[in-house]
C-alpha positions as CSV (number, residue, x, y, z in Angstrom):
1,X,2.3,24.9,40.0
2,X,5.0,24.7,37.3
3,X,6.2,28.2,36.6
4,X,6.5,28.0,32.8
5,X,7.3,31.7,32.6
6,X,10.6,31.0,34.3
7,X,11.3,28.0,32.1
8,X,11.0,29.8,28.9
9,X,12.2,33.3,27.9
10,X,10.5,35.3,25.2
11,X,12.9,37.1,22.9
12,X,14.1,37.7,19.3
13,X,16.2,34.9,18.0
14,X,17.9,34.9,14.5
15,X,15.8,37.8,13.4
16,X,12.4,36.3,14.4
17,X,10.3,36.0,17.5
18,X,10.8,32.8,19.5
19,X,11.5,31.3,22.9
20,X,14.6,29.8,24.5
21,X,15.2,27.7,27.5
22,X,16.2,29.9,30.4
23,X,18.9,27.5,31.8
24,X,20.5,26.4,28.5
25,X,19.6,29.2,26.1
26,X,18.6,26.6,23.5
27,X,16.0,27.6,20.9
28,X,12.6,26.0,21.6
29,X,9.7,25.5,19.3
30,X,6.2,26.6,20.4
31,X,3.2,25.2,18.6
32,X,-0.4,26.2,19.3
33,X,-3.1,23.7,18.5
34,X,-6.7,24.8,18.0
35,X,-10.1,23.1,17.6
36,X,-13.0,25.4,16.9
37,X,-16.3,26.1,15.2
38,X,-17.8,22.6,15.3
39,X,-18.0,21.2,18.9
40,X,-16.1,21.8,22.1
41,X,-13.5,24.3,21.1
42,X,-10.1,24.1,22.7
43,X,-6.5,25.2,22.6
44,X,-3.3,23.4,23.4
45,X,0.3,24.7,23.7
46,X,3.1,22.3,22.9
47,X,6.7,23.4,23.4
48,X,9.4,21.0,22.0
49,X,6.8,18.2,22.0
50,X,5.8,18.7,25.7
51,X,2.2,19.7,26.5
52,X,2.5,22.9,28.5
53,X,-1.2,23.8,28.7
54,X,-4.6,22.7,27.3
55,X,-8.1,23.8,28.1
56,X,-11.6,23.9,26.6
57,X,-13.3,27.2,25.9
58,X,-16.5,26.2,27.8
59,X,-14.7,26.3,31.1
60,X,-14.0,30.0,30.7
61,X,-17.3,31.2,29.0
62,X,-19.5,28.9,31.1
63,X,-21.3,27.9,27.9
64,X,-21.4,24.1,27.7
65,X,-19.7,22.7,24.5
66,X,-18.8,26.2,23.4
67,X,-17.8,26.0,19.7
68,X,-16.7,29.6,19.1
69,X,-13.1,30.5,18.6
70,X,-11.4,29.5,21.9
71,X,-10.1,33.0,22.7
72,X,-10.0,32.4,26.5
73,X,-8.3,29.0,26.1
74,X,-5.7,30.5,23.7
75,X,-5.0,33.4,26.0
76,X,-4.6,31.0,29.0
77,X,-2.2,28.7,27.1
78,X,0.0,31.6,26.1
79,X,-0.1,33.1,29.6
80,X,0.8,29.8,31.2
81,X,4.0,29.6,29.1
82,X,4.7,33.4,29.6
83,X,4.9,34.1,25.9
84,X,3.2,36.3,23.3
85,X,1.7,35.3,20.0
86,X,4.8,36.5,18.2
87,X,6.8,33.7,19.9
88,X,4.7,31.0,18.3
89,X,6.4,29.0,15.5
90,X,3.3,27.2,14.2
91,X,-0.4,27.3,14.7
92,X,-2.1,24.0,13.9
93,X,-5.8,23.5,13.3
94,X,-7.4,20.1,13.9
95,X,-9.1,19.5,10.6
96,X,-9.3,20.6,7.0
97,X,-12.3,22.9,6.5
98,X,-12.2,22.9,2.7
99,X,-12.4,19.1,2.7
100,X,-15.3,19.2,5.2
101,X,-17.0,21.8,3.0
102,X,-16.6,19.6,0.0
103,X,-18.3,16.7,1.9
104,X,-21.2,18.9,2.9
105,X,-21.8,20.2,-0.7
106,X,-21.6,16.7,-2.2
107,X,-24.0,15.4,0.4
108,X,-26.5,18.2,-0.2
109,X,-26.3,17.7,-3.9
110,X,-26.9,13.9,-3.5
111,X,-30.1,14.6,-1.6
112,X,-31.4,17.7,-3.4
113,X,-34.0,19.1,-2.9
114,X,-34.5,17.3,0.4
115,X,-31.6,19.0,2.2
116,X,-32.5,22.6,1.3
117,X,-33.5,23.6,4.8
118,X,-30.3,22.3,6.3
119,X,-28.3,23.8,3.4
120,X,-29.9,27.2,4.0
121,X,-29.0,27.2,7.7
122,X,-25.4,25.9,7.2
123,X,-24.1,28.0,4.3
124,X,-24.1,31.5,5.9
125,X,-21.9,30.4,8.7
126,X,-19.5,28.6,6.3
127,X,-19.3,31.5,3.9
128,X,-18.9,34.1,6.7
129,X,-16.5,32.2,9.1
130,X,-15.6,28.6,8.6
131,X,-14.0,29.0,5.1
132,X,-11.8,31.8,6.4
133,X,-10.0,30.2,9.3
134,X,-6.6,31.9,8.8
135,X,-8.4,35.2,9.1
136,X,-10.3,34.0,12.2
137,X,-7.2,32.7,13.9
138,X,-5.2,35.7,13.1
139,X,-7.9,37.9,14.6
140,X,-7.9,35.7,17.7
141,X,-4.1,36.2,18.0
142,X,-4.5,40.0,17.8
143,X,-2.9,40.1,14.4
144,X,0.5,39.5,16.1
145,X,1.2,36.0,14.6
146,X,2.9,36.0,11.2
147,X,3.9,32.3,10.9
148,X,2.4,29.4,9.2
149,X,-1.0,27.8,9.7
150,X,-1.1,24.0,9.4
151,X,-4.4,22.3,8.7
152,X,-4.5,18.6,9.8
153,X,-6.9,15.9,8.7
154,X,-9.4,15.3,11.4
155,X,-8.6,11.7,12.1
156,X,-4.9,12.4,11.8
157,X,-5.4,14.8,14.8
158,X,-7.3,12.2,16.7
159,X,-4.6,9.5,15.9
160,X,-1.8,11.8,17.0
161,X,-3.6,12.7,20.2
162,X,-3.9,9.0,21.0
163,X,-0.4,7.9,20.1
164,X,2.1,10.7,20.8
165,X,1.2,11.2,24.5
166,X,0.8,7.4,25.1
167,X,3.4,5.4,27.0
168,X,4.2,3.2,24.0
169,X,7.1,3.3,21.6
170,X,4.8,1.6,19.0
171,X,1.2,0.8,19.0
172,X,-1.9,0.1,16.9
173,X,-4.2,3.1,16.5
174,X,-8.0,3.1,16.3
175,X,-10.0,6.3,15.9
176,X,-13.8,6.4,16.0
177,X,-16.2,9.3,15.9
178,X,-19.2,10.9,14.1
179,X,-17.4,12.3,11.1
180,X,-14.4,14.4,10.3
181,X,-13.9,15.5,6.7
182,X,-15.0,12.2,5.2
183,X,-13.6,9.6,7.6
184,X,-15.7,8.3,10.5
185,X,-13.2,5.6,11.6
186,X,-9.6,4.9,10.9
187,X,-6.9,2.5,12.0
188,X,-3.2,2.5,11.6
189,X,0.1,2.2,13.4
190,X,2.4,4.5,15.4
191,X,6.1,4.0,15.6
192,X,8.5,6.4,17.2
193,X,7.7,9.8,15.9
194,X,5.5,8.7,13.0
195,X,1.9,7.6,12.6
196,X,0.4,5.9,9.5
197,X,-3.3,5.5,8.9
198,X,-4.0,2.4,6.8
199,X,-7.8,2.0,6.4
200,X,-10.9,4.1,7.0
201,X,-14.7,4.0,7.0
202,X,-16.3,7.0,5.2
203,X,-19.3,9.1,5.7
204,X,-22.3,8.6,5.9
205,X,-21.5,5.2,7.5
206,X,-20.6,6.0,11.0
207,X,-20.6,4.2,14.4
208,X,-20.7,7.6,16.2
209,X,-23.7,8.8,14.1
210,X,-25.5,5.5,14.7
211,X,-25.1,6.0,18.4
212,X,-26.1,9.7,18.1
213,X,-29.2,8.7,16.2
214,X,-30.3,6.6,19.2
215,X,-29.3,9.5,21.5
216,X,-31.7,11.7,19.6
217,X,-34.4,9.0,19.4
218,X,-34.3,8.4,23.2
219,X,-34.8,12.1,23.8
220,X,-31.3,13.3,24.6
221,X,-29.2,15.9,22.9
222,X,-26.9,14.8,20.2
223,X,-23.1,15.5,20.8
224,X,-23.7,15.8,24.6
225,X,-26.2,13.1,25.6
226,X,-24.5,10.0,24.4
227,X,-23.0,9.3,27.8
228,X,-26.5,9.3,29.2
229,X,-27.5,6.6,26.7
230,X,-24.5,4.6,27.9
231,X,-25.6,5.1,31.6
232,X,-29.2,4.2,30.8
233,X,-28.3,1.0,28.9
234,X,-27.8,-1.3,32.0
235,X,-31.4,-0.7,33.0
236,X,-32.7,-2.2,29.8
237,X,-32.5,-5.4,27.8
238,X,-31.0,-5.5,24.3
239,X,-34.2,-6.7,22.7
240,X,-33.6,-4.5,19.6
241,X,-30.0,-5.7,19.1
242,X,-30.8,-8.0,16.2
243,X,-33.1,-5.5,14.6
244,X,-30.3,-2.9,14.5
245,X,-27.8,-5.4,13.0
246,X,-30.3,-6.9,10.5
247,X,-32.2,-3.8,9.4
248,X,-30.0,-0.7,10.1
249,X,-26.6,-2.0,9.1
250,X,-24.6,-4.6,7.3
251,X,-21.9,-5.5,9.8
252,X,-18.8,-7.5,8.6
253,X,-16.5,-9.8,10.6
254,X,-13.8,-7.1,10.6
255,X,-16.0,-4.5,12.2
256,X,-16.6,-2.6,9.0
257,X,-20.2,-1.8,8.1
258,X,-22.6,0.1,5.9
259,X,-25.8,1.8,7.2
260,X,-29.1,1.6,5.4
261,X,-29.5,5.4,5.0
262,X,-33.3,5.2,4.4
263,X,-33.6,4.9,8.2
264,X,-31.6,8.1,8.9
265,X,-32.1,11.8,8.2
266,X,-28.8,13.4,9.2
267,X,-27.6,13.7,5.6
268,X,-30.5,15.8,4.3
269,X,-32.5,17.0,7.3
270,X,-32.5,18.6,10.7
271,X,-33.1,15.4,12.7
272,X,-31.1,12.2,13.0
273,X,-33.8,9.6,12.2
274,X,-36.5,9.2,9.5
275,X,-40.1,8.2,9.6
276,X,-39.0,4.7,8.5
277,X,-36.9,4.5,11.7
278,X,-40.0,5.4,13.8
279,X,-41.9,2.6,12.1
280,X,-39.1,0.1,12.8
281,X,-39.1,0.9,16.5
282,X,-42.9,1.3,16.8
283,X,-43.2,5.0,17.7
284,X,-41.8,8.5,17.5
285,X,-38.7,9.8,19.4
286,X,-39.1,10.5,23.1
287,X,-39.8,14.2,23.8
288,X,-36.9,15.7,25.7
289,X,-37.5,16.0,29.4
290,X,-40.4,13.6,29.3
291,X,-40.6,10.4,31.3
292,X,-38.1,7.7,30.5
293,X,-39.8,4.4,29.9
294,X,-38.6,0.8,29.6
295,X,-38.6,1.3,25.9
296,X,-35.9,3.9,26.0
297,X,-33.9,1.7,28.4
298,X,-34.2,-1.2,26.0
299,X,-33.2,1.0,23.0
300,X,-30.2,2.2,24.9
301,X,-29.2,-1.3,25.9
302,X,-29.5,-2.5,22.3
303,X,-27.4,0.2,20.6
304,X,-24.8,-0.1,23.4
305,X,-24.6,-3.9,22.7
306,X,-24.2,-3.3,19.0
307,X,-21.5,-0.6,19.6
308,X,-19.5,-2.9,21.8
309,X,-19.7,-5.7,19.3
310,X,-18.4,-3.3,16.5
311,X,-15.6,-2.0,18.7
312,X,-14.5,-5.6,19.6
313,X,-14.6,-6.7,16.0
314,X,-12.6,-3.7,14.9
315,X,-10.0,-4.2,17.7
316,X,-9.5,-7.8,16.8
317,X,-9.1,-7.0,13.1
318,X,-6.6,-4.2,13.8
319,X,-4.6,-6.6,15.9
320,X,-4.5,-9.1,13.1
321,X,-3.5,-6.5,10.6
322,X,-0.9,-4.7,12.6
323,X,0.5,-7.4,15.0
324,X,0.9,-4.8,17.7
325,X,0.8,-5.6,21.4
326,X,-0.7,-2.3,22.4
327,X,-3.7,-0.2,21.2
328,X,-4.4,3.5,21.5
329,X,-7.8,5.1,20.9
330,X,-9.3,8.5,20.3
331,X,-12.4,10.1,18.8
332,X,-15.8,10.6,20.5
333,X,-16.6,6.9,20.5
334,X,-13.5,6.2,22.5
335,X,-15.3,7.9,25.4
336,X,-17.6,4.8,25.5
337,X,-15.8,3.3,28.5
338,X,-18.0,0.2,28.5
339,X,-16.7,-0.7,25.0
340,X,-13.2,0.2,26.0
341,X,-13.4,-2.1,29.1
342,X,-14.5,-5.0,26.9
343,X,-11.6,-4.4,24.5
344,X,-9.2,-4.6,27.4
345,X,-10.7,-7.7,29.0
346,X,-11.8,-9.6,25.9
347,X,-9.6,-8.2,23.1
348,X,-6.2,-9.4,21.9
349,X,-4.1,-6.5,23.1
350,X,-1.8,-6.6,26.1
351,X,-2.8,-3.0,27.1
352,X,-4.7,0.0,25.8
353,X,-4.3,3.7,26.3
354,X,-7.1,6.2,25.5
355,X,-6.7,9.9,25.0
356,X,-8.5,11.6,28.0
357,X,-9.8,14.4,25.8
358,X,-10.9,11.9,23.1
359,X,-13.4,14.2,21.4
360,X,-12.8,17.3,19.3
361,X,-11.0,19.1,22.1
362,X,-8.2,16.6,22.0
363,X,-7.8,17.2,18.3
364,X,-6.1,20.5,19.2
365,X,-3.5,18.6,21.2
366,X,-3.0,16.0,18.5
367,X,-2.6,18.6,15.8
368,X,0.2,20.4,17.7
369,X,2.1,17.2,18.5
370,X,1.7,16.0,14.9
371,X,3.5,19.1,13.7
372,X,6.3,18.6,16.2
373,X,6.9,14.9,15.8
374,X,5.8,14.0,12.3
375,X,6.2,17.1,10.2
376,X,9.3,18.5,11.9
377,X,10.7,15.0,12.4
378,X,11.8,15.4,16.0
379,X,12.8,12.5,18.1
380,X,10.1,11.0,20.4
381,X,10.8,9.0,23.5
382,X,7.7,7.5,25.0
383,X,7.2,8.8,28.6
384,X,6.1,6.8,31.6
385,X,3.4,6.6,32.9
386,X,2.5,8.7,29.8
387,X,3.0,12.2,28.4
388,X,-0.4,13.6,29.4
389,X,0.6,14.9,32.8
390,X,-2.5,13.3,34.4
391,X,-4.5,15.5,31.9
392,X,-4.2,18.3,34.6
393,X,-3.3,20.9,32.0
394,X,-5.6,23.8,32.8
395,X,-5.5,26.9,35.1
396,X,-4.3,26.6,38.7
397,X,-4.9,29.0,41.6
398,X,-2.6,29.6,44.6
399,X,-3.7,29.4,48.2
400,X,-3.0,33.1,48.6
401,X,-5.2,34.0,45.6
402,X,-8.0,31.8,46.9
403,X,-7.7,33.3,50.4
404,X,-8.0,36.8,49.0
405,X,-11.1,35.9,47.0
406,X,-12.7,34.3,50.0
407,X,-12.0,37.3,52.3
408,X,-13.4,39.6,49.6
409,X,-16.7,37.6,49.6
410,X,-16.8,37.5,53.4
411,X,-16.7,33.7,53.5
412,X,-16.2,31.8,56.7
413,X,-13.3,29.3,56.2
414,X,-10.5,27.4,58.0
415,X,-7.0,26.8,56.6
416,X,-5.0,23.7,57.0
417,X,-1.2,24.1,57.6
418,X,-0.2,21.0,55.6
419,X,-1.3,18.4,53.1
420,X,-1.5,15.8,55.9
421,X,-3.8,18.0,58.1
422,X,-6.0,18.7,55.0
423,X,-6.4,15.1,54.1
424,X,-7.1,14.0,57.6
425,X,-9.9,16.6,58.0
426,X,-11.5,15.9,54.7
427,X,-11.3,12.1,55.3
428,X,-13.2,12.6,58.5
429,X,-15.9,14.7,56.7
430,X,-16.3,12.0,54.1
431,X,-16.5,9.2,56.6
432,X,-19.3,11.1,58.4
433,X,-21.3,11.1,55.2
434,X,-20.7,14.6,53.9
435,X,-20.5,15.5,50.2
436,X,-17.3,17.3,49.4
437,X,-16.4,19.8,46.7
438,X,-12.8,19.2,45.9
439,X,-10.9,22.0,44.0
440,X,-7.2,21.4,43.7
441,X,-4.3,22.2,41.4
442,X,-4.7,22.4,37.6
443,X,-8.0,21.9,35.9
444,X,-8.6,18.8,33.9
445,X,-8.4,18.7,30.1
446,X,-11.2,16.6,28.7
447,X,-14.8,15.8,29.8
448,X,-13.9,13.9,33.0
449,X,-13.3,15.4,36.4
450,X,-10.2,13.5,37.6
451,X,-9.6,14.9,41.0
452,X,-8.8,18.5,40.2
453,X,-12.4,19.7,40.0
454,X,-14.4,16.9,41.6
455,X,-17.3,16.2,44.0
456,X,-16.4,13.4,46.4
457,X,-18.4,11.2,48.7
458,X,-18.5,7.9,50.6
459,X,-19.0,4.9,48.2
460,X,-20.3,2.7,51.0
461,X,-23.5,4.7,51.6
462,X,-26.5,3.1,49.9
463,X,-28.5,6.4,49.3
464,X,-25.5,8.5,48.2
465,X,-26.1,7.9,44.5
466,X,-29.7,9.3,44.5
467,X,-28.7,12.1,47.0
468,X,-25.9,13.3,44.8
469,X,-27.9,13.0,41.6
470,X,-31.0,14.9,42.8
471,X,-29.7,17.3,45.5
472,X,-26.2,18.1,44.2
473,X,-26.1,17.5,40.4
474,X,-29.9,18.2,39.8
475,X,-29.9,15.4,37.2
476,X,-31.7,12.2,36.3
477,X,-31.6,9.7,39.2
478,X,-30.5,6.8,36.9
479,X,-27.1,8.3,36.3
480,X,-24.2,6.2,37.8
481,X,-21.2,7.7,39.6
482,X,-17.6,6.6,39.1
483,X,-15.4,5.1,41.8
484,X,-12.0,6.4,42.7
485,X,-9.9,3.6,43.9
486,X,-6.3,3.3,45.1
487,X,-4.3,1.7,42.2
488,X,-2.9,-1.0,44.4
489,X,-6.4,-2.0,45.6
490,X,-8.2,-1.8,42.2
491,X,-8.0,-5.5,41.4
492,X,-9.4,-6.4,44.9
493,X,-12.6,-4.6,44.1
494,X,-13.0,-4.8,40.4
495,X,-12.3,-7.4,37.7
496,X,-9.0,-5.9,36.6
497,X,-5.5,-7.3,36.5
498,X,-3.0,-5.9,39.0
499,X,-1.2,-4.2,36.1
500,X,-4.3,-2.6,34.7
501,X,-4.6,1.2,35.1
502,X,-7.5,3.5,34.5
503,X,-6.3,6.9,35.5
504,X,-8.6,8.8,33.2
505,X,-11.9,7.1,34.0
506,X,-12.2,5.6,30.5
507,X,-12.6,1.9,31.4
508,X,-15.6,0.1,32.9
509,X,-15.0,-3.0,34.9
510,X,-17.3,-5.3,36.8
511,X,-17.3,-5.3,40.6
512,X,-15.7,-8.5,41.8
513,X,-18.0,-11.3,42.9
514,X,-16.5,-11.3,46.4
515,X,-17.6,-7.7,46.8
516,X,-21.2,-8.2,45.7
517,X,-24.2,-8.7,47.9
518,X,-26.7,-11.5,47.8
519,X,-29.8,-10.1,46.1
520,X,-33.2,-10.5,47.8
521,X,-36.2,-12.1,46.2
522,X,-37.8,-9.8,43.6
523,X,-34.6,-8.3,42.2
524,X,-34.7,-10.4,39.0
525,X,-38.4,-9.4,38.4
526,X,-37.6,-5.7,38.9
527,X,-37.2,-3.6,35.8
528,X,-35.2,-0.5,35.0
529,X,-34.8,2.1,37.7
530,X,-36.5,-0.1,40.3
531,X,-33.2,-2.0,40.6
532,X,-31.6,1.1,42.2
533,X,-33.6,0.2,45.4
534,X,-31.5,-2.9,46.0
535,X,-28.1,-2.9,47.6
536,X,-25.8,-4.6,45.1
537,X,-22.3,-4.5,46.7
538,X,-20.1,-3.3,49.5
539,X,-19.8,0.0,47.5
540,X,-23.4,0.5,46.4
541,X,-23.1,4.2,45.4
542,X,-20.7,3.3,42.6
543,X,-22.0,-0.1,41.5
544,X,-24.4,0.1,38.6
545,X,-27.4,-2.1,38.3
546,X,-25.4,-4.6,36.1
547,X,-22.5,-4.6,38.7
548,X,-20.4,-2.4,36.4
549,X,-18.3,0.6,37.5
550,X,-16.5,3.3,35.5
551,X,-13.2,3.0,37.3
552,X,-10.6,5.7,38.0
553,X,-7.4,4.4,39.5
554,X,-5.4,6.8,41.6
555,X,-1.6,6.6,42.0
556,X,1.0,8.6,43.8
557,X,2.8,9.7,40.6
558,X,-0.1,11.3,38.7
559,X,-2.2,12.5,41.7
560,X,-0.1,12.7,44.9
561,X,-2.5,14.8,46.9
562,X,-5.6,12.9,45.9
563,X,-3.7,9.7,46.6
564,X,-2.9,10.9,50.1
565,X,-6.5,11.8,50.7
566,X,-7.6,8.4,49.7
567,X,-5.1,6.7,51.9
568,X,-6.5,8.8,54.8
569,X,-10.0,7.7,53.9
570,X,-8.9,4.0,53.7
571,X,-7.3,4.2,57.1
572,X,-10.6,5.6,58.6
573,X,-13.1,3.4,56.8
574,X,-11.1,0.4,55.7
575,X,-12.5,1.1,52.2
576,X,-10.1,2.3,49.4
577,X,-13.0,3.5,47.2
578,X,-14.7,6.9,46.9
579,X,-17.4,8.4,44.7
580,X,-16.0,10.9,42.1
581,X,-18.2,13.1,39.9
582,X,-17.6,16.3,38.1
583,X,-17.7,19.6,40.0
584,X,-20.8,21.1,38.3
585,X,-24.5,20.9,38.0
586,X,-26.6,19.6,35.1
587,X,-26.3,21.9,32.1
588,X,-23.2,23.7,33.4
589,X,-19.5,23.1,32.4
590,X,-17.1,21.8,35.1
591,X,-16.0,24.7,37.3
592,X,-12.8,26.5,36.4
593,X,-12.2,29.2,39.0
594,X,-12.6,29.4,42.8
595,X,-15.5,31.7,42.2
596,X,-17.2,29.1,40.0
597,X,-16.7,26.5,42.7
598,X,-18.0,28.7,45.4
599,X,-21.2,29.6,43.4
600,X,-21.8,25.9,42.7
601,X,-21.2,25.1,46.4
602,X,-23.9,27.6,47.5
603,X,-26.6,26.5,45.1
604,X,-26.4,22.8,45.8
605,X,-26.7,20.5,48.8
606,X,-23.0,20.1,49.0
607,X,-21.8,20.1,52.6
608,X,-18.1,21.0,52.5
609,X,-16.0,22.9,49.9
610,X,-12.2,22.4,49.8
611,X,-10.3,25.1,47.8
612,X,-6.6,24.4,48.0
613,X,-5.8,24.2,51.7
614,X,-9.0,26.2,52.7
615,X,-12.1,24.4,54.0
616,X,-15.6,25.9,53.9
617,X,-18.5,24.3,55.8
618,X,-22.0,25.0,54.4
619,X,-23.5,25.4,57.8
620,X,-21.1,28.3,58.6
621,X,-21.8,30.4,55.5
622,X,-23.8,33.6,56.0
623,X,-25.1,33.8,52.4
624,X,-26.6,30.5,51.5
625,X,-28.9,30.4,48.6
626,X,-32.6,29.8,49.1
627,X,-34.6,27.4,46.8
628,X,-36.0,30.2,44.6
629,X,-32.5,31.7,44.1
630,X,-31.1,28.3,43.2
631,X,-33.7,27.8,40.6
632,X,-33.2,31.2,39.2
633,X,-29.4,30.6,38.9
634,X,-30.0,27.1,37.3
635,X,-32.3,28.6,34.7
636,X,-29.4,30.4,33.0
637,X,-28.0,27.0,31.9
638,X,-29.7,25.2,29.0
639,X,-30.3,21.7,30.3
640,X,-29.4,18.7,28.2
């Protein structure tokens, strides 16, 4: 763990609070970035341009997608650097609330009186809280911060989060999401310490909201279920693709588009789609938690195909307009790793880099770095492999602290004396077919578990996908798992170039033909989830039904301990691929603390829990949960 409290010294400099470098005594600038009150609140601390700490509020409160002021995340960021609120030079907020309020009022007026119910629900919160953000942030900082608040444009924050931590000195920028103030998509360029946004698509025409409309229509929750639609798509056929393009939108060659708003209800109502949408697709939305049918699979496949087409057209247009060799992406749509993979494979750019926390949480990071580089005009030197520190920016817990927690709980555990011993033991457990809870180092920033808070398993085992979905994650059986693969072996198993990296699990690539299995008779006639019953490759647990995989490459620079574990597994099994999924159950945020991890371990069918250098075997634990207790615990989480 980096001891930031030793790197920085809090004190009074030139009559004002500030921090200085302990070794050199040089004055340093601390900038707190905040995203809050809309979706997935977060805080980030940037010191002289470097990301010191970042975390989402949900990890501390255990409330998924917590949108309240990120008090716990702010407190963590300040604590990680060993500073107080007085030491902050700037506090940056990730969007402009007055501009967003203007958009809401204009939209309500345009649809009056249809939007009255939505208006009546939204206004009290705006008038009480969202229009008074300096007051809310001052309260969150205990009234101890007296500096300036800087309010960024939403897509500026996204663009900054994509470019400034990227490994490129210059790059094209593309941001795509639901909506910020008015913009729903932007492109521009980043050079050195400056970004410039050139063109935008404006609300209500939004690729993110189009995808969310189908998320709602297929029975999943908007703003959290979009990745389920992406995972469901390979089971279906894009039979509605032309209907979407011809009826719902007017799509241009450059990727710009307009939506026919008569099919949508998000401007004036409390639902995403209208009765006319129901008529077009021959039925009402699927009721949440009801059976998923071939219709929902085909709808998912269709909107996914359209989304990929739009993303590719946009990427090609941005390349033509900017002439850049590299592309960076952010915004919620940039989490569509299937579309990202197609941009990399079929698009014109030499390489792409995607912000790991591409959604609203990453806006806090972008806002803080925008202040440092663009507003304060500080020099920027692109870092290699990037400036994101593997996105391992959250809390970390020492072996001694973990041991004290385990002893207090009366837990049975063993302790490994070295990294080598730990990796050898865990590799043996994985090779024997055990499911491993892996809790190491700093927590990930962003929606993906990248090896800090992960559940690991053997990718070669045919039944592992359904076992982990139903007995570990308590979620839909159709959901795919991501492969971890040693960086140097990625191109052997997946259709990737040797130079391609995917350290943040944001690219989908096909499994190589040489690793696929010959399919038996009947496979082509099987529809939907029936295809899960057929072995498709040498690594069936991470091969989706269309032979795709959401790849995470692992290298020794970003993830040295995880890399060592995977090498140990490779030596035992001759396979450099593991299953990786987030350390949580359905409806719960990814675990943050050892206590969270232990609770999740007890209430699932997980076999082994690894906390730092300590190993717990389920069979040895005296206080395992019964089925009734598991269900009672799960009931506290609102499933989505």
